[in-house]
N, C-alpha and C positions, 0 to 999 in steps of 0.2 A: 709609710703612710704619713703623708702629711694632712693632716687636718684642718681642712680650708673648705669653705662653705659656703655654696654662691647659692639666691637668686635670680628666675627673669621673673622682670617685671613687667606690670602690663604693659609697658612702651615695648617690650621686648629687647631692654639691656640688661645686662647681667652686674651681678652686686654681688662685689664680697658679702658675709655676712659670719653672722656668729652659731653658735651648734643650733641657741633654740629657736634662732627666728629661724636657722634653716627650716629645723621641723617643723615647726608650724607652718611656716608654709608650706612645703610638701606634701606636709597630711591632707590641706585642702586646695591644694593651687590644681585648677585647672588648665593655668597658663605653660605648665612644663609641654605636655602637648602640639608637639611642633609638626607632626603630620601623622592623619592613622585613614587607613583605603581596605579594603578587602574586595578581591578583586577574583571573580573564583572560587568563594570562603577561601583565602590566600589576605593574611592581614597583611600589611604593614607597617610597621606603626615606628616613631621615631621617635624621640625625646630629648626632653632636657633634666642630668643628674644629678648637675647639681655638687657635684661630689666630684672630686681628680680620680677619671681612670688610668691617670698616665701613676698615678702613687707620687707624684715630686718632680717625676723627670723629666723635668722640658714643660712646655706649656700644657697648661691644664687640657685635656680631654674629658667635655663635659657634656657629650650630646655624645647618644646613640642611637642606632638604625635596627630592627630583626624583621626577619618578614615569621610568621609564626602560620602553623596552619596544613601545611603542606607534607606529604608521603610523596614526593619527586627530590629522589639524589640531590641535583641542582641548586633546592631553594633549602636544602637542610644546612640546620648549625649555619647560615647566612646572618651573618656582625659585621655593625661600621659601626666606629669611630670618629669624633670626629672638633676639635679645637672653637671651634666659633657656627654663631647659628648660620651665617652666611653656610658654609661649606655640610649644615644637617642638612638644611632646606631643599642643597641641588646632592647629596646624599637618599636625600628622600625622593625623590622625581628617581634617579639613577635605579632607588631599587624598588621603585613601580614596574621602571623600563624595564630590569631587569625579570623580574617575572611575567608580562607583559608576555618578551621576548620566547620563556620555557615555556610561556603555554600555547604560546602558533600552533 
């Protein structure tokens, strides 16, 4: 695993930082929340992770969308990860559309 850390600053720019800077930022920052929506009790959450979840294999994977709070089989285990903020924002919208399509 690589030991690289990133923060998402107030201007929504990704910046590589050292571990202590990342830890302080991660503990207190709300800037890492890209999207959070609740649709009929089902939560769609997209966040900036700040640690490469691709583990150094290619471009860093720094964002994640997860759907929580559903007992519907089609929604359980939903998780998508992304390289860029733009991909994460689109992925969040796609997840909301997915939930809405299942709930129709």
